[in-house]
Every structure is written in structure tokens, then in C-alpha cells.
N, C-alpha and C positions, 0 to 999 in steps of 0.2 A: 432413531434414538428418541426417547421420551423426555419431555420437559415436566414442569410442575403439573400435578393433578392429572397425569396421564395424557396430556396433550403432546403432540409432536412439536419439535421446534419449528417446523414449517408452519404449523397452525399458529404458534405463538407469533411468528413473524407476520402472518396475515392479519391477526386480530390486534396486534400491537404488543410491544414489550417496552420496558423501561431500561434505557441505557444509562448506566451509572458512571462509566468511564469511556474515554475516547478509544475507538478502535483504530489503530494505525496499521494500514496495509503496507507491507514491505515486500520487496522482490525486485528482480531485474526488469529493465525496460521490456515492455511487451507482455508482462505477466498478467495484466488486466487490472492494475490498481485503480485507475481512474474509472474505467467502465464498471467494474464490479463494485467499486466504492460508491458510485452514484446509485446503482441499483440497491445496494445494501442500505444506504442512507434513506432511500425512498421507502423501502420495506419497514425500516425501523422508525420512520417519521422523525429523523434527526437531520441536522445540517451535514452537508458534505463539504469538505475542505480539501484543497490540493496544495501542498506546500510549494510545488513548482509554479503553479498559477499565482500564488500569493507573492512569490519572489518576482515574477514577471511584472505583476501589477505594481509592486513597490518600486522596482527599478525602471519601469517603463521601457524595458528592453526584453528581447527574447533571451532564453537561456543560452542559445548559441552565441548571441551578441555579448552576453556577460562573460562567457568562457573566453571569447576572442579578445575582449577588451581588458578584462581584469584577471583572468586565469581561474583555474579550478579551485585553488585554495581560497580565494576570495569568495567564490560562489558557495563553497562548503561552509564557510563561516556565517554567511548570510542565511543559508539553509538552516543551520542549527538555531539561529535566533528566531526564525519564522516558526520552526517546529515547536520550540519552547513556548512561544506566544500562543500558538494554536492549541497546545495541550492545556494551557491555562484557561481556555474558553470553556463554554458549556460542552458537555459530552456530544460527540458526533463521530463521523467517520472521516479519517484523515488518510489521504493518499500521499505517500512520501516518495521523493525521488529515488531512483535506483541505487544511488550511492549513499543515501542518508544513513542507512542502518549500519554502515561500516564504521561510523564514528562511535566510539564508546560512550561519549557524552549523550548522543542522541538515543542510543539503546537504553541507557540508564534513565533518561528523562521519560521515554515512552513507557518503560516498565514501571516507573514510580507513579506516573499519572494516567496511565492508560493500559492498553494491552496490544502487543504486536502480533499481527497475523501475517505469516509468510504465504504468499500465493506462489506455490512451487510448481513452475512450469518447466518442462524439459527444453533442451537447447533447440531441438527441431521446431517446436511450437513457437518459441520466442522468435526464432529467425523468420518463420513464416509470417509473423505479425509485424516485424520491424523492417524487413529488408527493403521495402519500397517507400520508406518514410525518410525524408531528408531533414527531419526535425530532431534527429538524434545526434548531438554534437560529438559524442564519444565514438560514433561509428563513421565519422567523416575521415576515413583512413583508406589507404590503397587496398586493404583486405578487410572489409567490414565484417564478414563472417568470422574470420580469424580473431578479430578484435572482440566480437561478441562472445566467441567460445572462450577466450582468455578471461573476460570479465565473468562469465558464467562459472568457470572453475575457481577463479580467485574469490568470488563473492559468496559462493554457496556456504562455506563454513560460517560466515557472519549471519546469513539469513537463517541458518539452522539454529541460531541462538534465540530466535523469536519465541514468544510465549506459546504460540499455536502455529501449526502448519496445515494448509489445505492444498491438496494436490490439484493442479489445473490440468484437465484433460481436454484434447481437441473437441471431443463430442459434447462437452458441457456448454450450454448457452450462458450468457452473462447472468441471467436470472438464476439458473441452476448453481452457478458458482457462488452467488450471493447467498442462496439457501445453504450451500455447503459451509460457508463461513458461519452462518447462524447456528448450524448444527454443531460446529466445532466449539462455539461459544457456550454450548450447554455445559461444558466442563468448568465454566467460569461464572458462577452466580454473582460474584463480586463485580462483574462487568454488565451482565444482561440478566434481567429477571422478568418473569411474566407480569404483564400489566394487570 
């Protein structure tokens, strides 16, 4: 796909582009929001922010500890506050928690002040990425795959409301996924323009 003045968006990313709005990456755990977001921010030379990391820092507790002590509803309320604060900052790349985009208020805030990009990975790829990680509180169940499958099916309609979608394939490297996001942003000159 070509960008301004006949350049490809890959070339735009390599020589610099100006980000006008925050790119909020959405999707289920294991979709690559943090890894791809870090690479994307580096390519665009903008800050990378992770809403989960910001919550952990503010609470001085892990997400699993917050869930255990205060419950999911409390966590979701704090998550919405953090996302709103990060959207008000300078444009950058924002990795959101897997459940963040389910809340209508978060979807509206992201759409109004940024752009949402769904990293759309299939269930098999997600499971391969998360099955050996003990840091996923929602998967601490007797049947973690069944839980993930239920989350996958329940949340897809919400993720499908994202402004843009980029399909994650197992053969893509993190760098290639970041390039795919930049290519998808070609349709959004209100978000990203050639420098």
C-alpha cells in the first residue's frame, strides 16, 4: 500500500512519521499488544504506554493481587481512569488490557481521542502464547483453555468494534506485525501522517 508521495507505509515508518493521535491496541491476552506496541512505538519514535503496567505501578500490586483483593469490578474502574489519563497525554502507542475494550466508556474515549487497533489472533495462536504463563489471573481456573475459549468467543464482537483490525498470523514476527499496523493506519491520515 502506498503512502504520501508514492512512498510505502513501511518506508514512512522507517524514515519517521508524525503521530497525531494515540494508537490504542486492543485484543485478547496473547494477541501481542505489549510486544507489538513496543515495536510500533519505536518505529514511530513515540512513547509506549501499557495501561496494565500503569495500574500495577499506581497500586504497587500485581494485577492478580488486585483481582484477588479488590475484585474485577474495582480493577475495571481503575483501568478506565488510567486509560482516560493516558489518552489525554501526548500521542503515543497504548497497550490496553484484554478486557478494557469491553467497556463502552473506554471504547468511546479511545475513539474520541485516539484510534483503536484490534490485533486479531485466532484461538490456537492465543493459547500457544499464554498457556505456560501464570501471570494471567482470568486463566487461573480448572480448565484454562476452556476459559480462554469462552473469553475469545464472548469478546470478539467487542473487539470487532475497533476502528481498525490487523490479523495476527503465527508466521509474523513482532516487527512484521508492527509494520502491518502502520499499513492499516494508512487509511487514517487523521492519526498518522508522513513526516
